[in-house]
C-alpha positions in Angstrom: 16.8 2.9 -3.0 13.7 3.5 -4.9 10.1 2.0 -3.9 7.1 2.1 -5.3 3.8 1.2 -4.6 0.6 0.6 -6.4 -3.0 -0.8 -6.0 -3.5 -2.3 -9.8 -7.1 -3.2 -8.9 -6.4 -6.6 -10.5 -2.6 -7.5 -11.8 -4.0 -9.0 -15.0 -6.3 -6.2 -15.9 -3.7 -3.9 -15.8 -1.4 -6.0 -17.7 -3.6 -5.3 -20.4 -2.9 -1.6 -20.8 0.8 -0.3 -20.1 1.9 -1.4 -16.7 5.3 -3.7 -18.1 5.9 0.0 -20.0 5.7 1.7 -16.9 7.6 -1.4 -14.7 10.3 -1.1 -17.3 10.6 3.3 -17.3 10.5 3.3 -13.9 12.7 0.3 -12.7 12.4 0.7 -9.1 14.7 -1.4 -6.7 11.5 -2.7 -5.1 7.7 -2.8 -6.2 5.1 -3.6 -4.2 1.4 -4.5 -5.9 -1.6 -4.6 -4.0 -5.4 -6.1 -4.9 -3.6 -8.0 -7.6 -6.9 -10.8 -7.7 -4.6 -13.4 -8.9 -2.4 -16.6 -7.9 1.2 -16.8 -9.3 0.0 -19.6 -12.1 -2.4 -17.3 -13.5 0.4 -14.6 -14.6 3.4 -17.5 -15.2 3.6 -16.8 -18.7 4.5 -13.0 -18.0 7.8 -12.0 -18.9 8.6 -9.5 -16.2 11.1 -7.1 -16.8 15.3 -8.5 -16.2 16.6 -8.6 -12.9 13.4 -8.7 -10.8 12.2 -11.5 -8.4 8.6 -11.8 -8.2 7.1 -13.4 -4.1 2.9 -13.5 -3.8 0.6 -13.9 -1.4 -2.8 -14.7 -2.6 -5.8 -15.1 -1.4 -7.7 -18.5 -0.7 -10.7 -16.7 -2.4 -10.1 -16.5 -6.3 -10.0 -12.9 -8.0 -9.9 -11.0 -4.4 -7.6 -9.0 -2.9 -3.8 -10.7 -3.1 -0.3 -8.7 -2.9 3.0 -9.4 -4.7 6.5 -7.7 -4.2 9.4 -7.5 -7.0 12.9 -7.0 -6.0 16.2 -6.4 -7.6 17.7 -6.6 -4.3 17.7 -10.4 -2.7 15.9 -10.3 0.6 17.5 -12.0 3.4 13.9 -13.5 4.2 10.4 -13.3 3.2 7.0 -14.0 5.0 3.2 -14.2 4.3 0.5 -12.7 6.5 1.0 -10.7 10.2 1.6 -13.8 11.6 -2.4 -14.4 13.0 -4.7 -17.0 11.9 -7.7 -15.0 11.2 -5.7 -12.2 8.6 -4.1 -15.2 6.8 -6.7 -16.2 4.0 -6.5 -13.0 2.2 -2.8 -12.4 1.0 -3.0 -8.9 2.5 0.5 -8.6 4.0 4.1 -9.6 2.6 7.1 -8.9 4.5 10.8 -9.0 3.1 13.8 -8.2 5.0 16.8 -6.6 3.9 20.1 -6.1 5.6 19.0 -2.7 7.1 15.1 -2.4 7.1 12.1 -5.0 7.0 9.6 -3.6 4.0 6.0 -4.7 4.7 3.8 -4.9 1.5 0.0 -4.1 2.5 -3.4 -4.4 1.5 -5.4 -3.4 4.4 -9.1 -4.6 4.6 -12.0 -2.1 3.4 -14.6 -1.3 6.5 -16.8 -1.9 3.4 -20.4 -0.6 2.4 -22.5 0.2 5.8 -19.4 -0.5 7.9 -20.1 -4.3 7.5 -16.0 -5.1 8.0 -15.6 -2.1 10.5 -15.3 -4.4 13.7 -12.6 -6.8 11.9 -10.8 -3.6 10.5 -10.2 -2.5 14.0 -9.0 -5.7 15.3 -6.8 -5.8 11.9 -5.5 -2.3 12.7 -4.3 -3.2 16.2 -2.9 -6.6 15.3 -1.1 -5.3 12.4 0.6 -1.8 14.5 1.7 -4.9 17.1 3.0 -6.7 14.0 5.0 -3.7 12.8 6.5 -3.3 16.3 7.6 -6.9 16.7 9.7 -6.2 13.5 11.0 -2.8 14.7 12.4 -4.7 17.8 14.8 -6.4 15.5 15.7 -3.3 12.5 13.7 -0.4 11.2 10.4 -0.8 9.1 9.1 0.7 5.6 5.5 -0.1 5.2 3.7 0.9 2.4 0.4 0.2 0.6 -3.5 1.1 0.5 -4.1 1.1 3.6 -7.9 1.8 3.1 -8.0 5.3 5.3 -7.6 8.8 4.7 -5.9 10.1 7.8 -6.9 14.0 7.8 -9.1 16.2 6.4 -6.6 17.4 4.0 -6.2 13.8 2.7 -9.6 14.1 0.5 -11.0 16.5 -1.6 -14.5 16.1 0.3 -14.2 15.6 3.8 -17.1 17.1 5.3 -19.4 15.0 2.9 -17.9 11.7 3.7 -17.4 11.9 7.7 -18.4 8.4 8.6 -18.3 6.7 5.2 -16.0 3.6 5.2 -12.1 5.1 4.8 -13.0 8.4 6.7 -14.7 7.2 9.9 -13.2 7.8 13.3 -12.2 4.5 14.0 -10.2 4.3 10.7 -8.4 7.2 11.4 -7.5 6.4 15.2 -6.4 3.6 13.6 -4.1 5.2 11.2 -3.2 7.6 14.7 -1.9 4.7 16.2 1.0 4.0 13.9 2.0 7.9 14.4 1.7 7.4 18.4 3.7 4.3 17.8 6.5 6.8 15.9 6.0 5.8 12.3 6.4 8.9 10.0 4.1 9.6 6.8 6.9 10.0 4.3 4.7 12.0 1.8 3.8 14.8 4.1 7.4 15.2 5.5 7.9 16.8 1.6 4.3 18.0 1.0 2.3 19.7 3.3 -0.6 20.9 1.0 -3.7 19.9 -0.1 -5.1 18.3 -3.6 -2.7 15.3 -3.6 -4.7 12.0 -3.9 -4.3 8.5 -4.7 -7.9 7.2 -5.6 -10.6 8.4 -7.3 -14.0 6.9 -7.8 -14.8 5.8 -11.4 -18.0 7.6 -10.9 -18.6 11.1 -12.1 -15.4 12.1 -13.9 -13.9 12.2 -10.1 -10.1 11.8 -11.5 -10.5 14.4 -14.4 -11.4 16.8 -11.6 -9.4 15.5 -8.7 -12.0 14.7 -6.7 -10.1 11.7 -4.6 -8.6 10.5 -1.8 -5.1 9.6 -0.6 -5.5 6.0 0.7 -2.1 5.0 -0.5 0.7 5.5 1.7 4.5 4.9 2.5 5.5 5.0 6.2 8.5 4.3 7.9 10.5 4.0 11.4 11.5 7.4 13.1 14.8 5.7 12.8 14.6 6.2 8.9 13.7 9.9 8.8 17.6 11.0 8.4 17.7 8.5 5.1 14.4 10.0 3.3 15.1 11.3 0.1 11.9 12.1 -1.9 8.3 10.6 -1.6 5.9 11.2 -4.3 2.5 10.7 -6.1 2.1 9.5 -9.5 -1.4 10.8 -10.8 -0.3 11.4 -14.2 -0.1 7.0 -14.3 -3.3 5.6 -15.5 -4.6 1.5 -15.5 -6.1 1.5 -12.0 -8.5 3.5 -9.7 -5.3 4.1 -7.7 -2.3 5.5 -8.8 1.5 4.3 -7.9 3.0 6.0 -4.5 6.8 6.1 -4.1 9.4 6.5 -2.0 13.4 7.2 -1.9 15.8 6.5 0.4 19.5 7.3 0.5 
């Protein structure tokens, strides 16, 4: 089963590029998008690749945040949010339930400039991990998306220059550690232990061409799914957003 995740930084914007060609050529069983910045009606006229059903979660604020899941495999259930009202207004999480696992598509809040939203981000991290552990009581969990944190120094090109900046604070990294302590597996690191692999680059100063990036997009799984991990990858060659797609294949 092939799963792909991508922060598209605006679904309507990426549709004007080669998104549909990429979608068709890649043909994942499930495609999870973040930062869609639209409501379903905004893209109602789009002809998506055949065989997929789309499930949207949109922010109340127009042109902001948002997630969508396209799936070939009919889910048993679909739910928005993480069952806490404080986190329900920005369309940041979609859970699709399959027979053998839950898949959670997530766009984690950014701590923002001057860490204005770090307190909220910390509450999110705690509540989201609790939500995942609740799901896990029923069946294993896969969660994917833009987690807005580089976990370790190896996960960004210039760690020393970014200590304390949004996405690389002690608090945000501790939030990621909470997932690891809870038993979740960073699937990319199961296959690639080395440096230089990133999924986001600032648009400034030609950072992408020089590969001055951050790995902030992930596929994480319950430990119970580790035997089914077949491959995990990052696709930096795919353009159209400041992020690139990441993928996971399960046997």
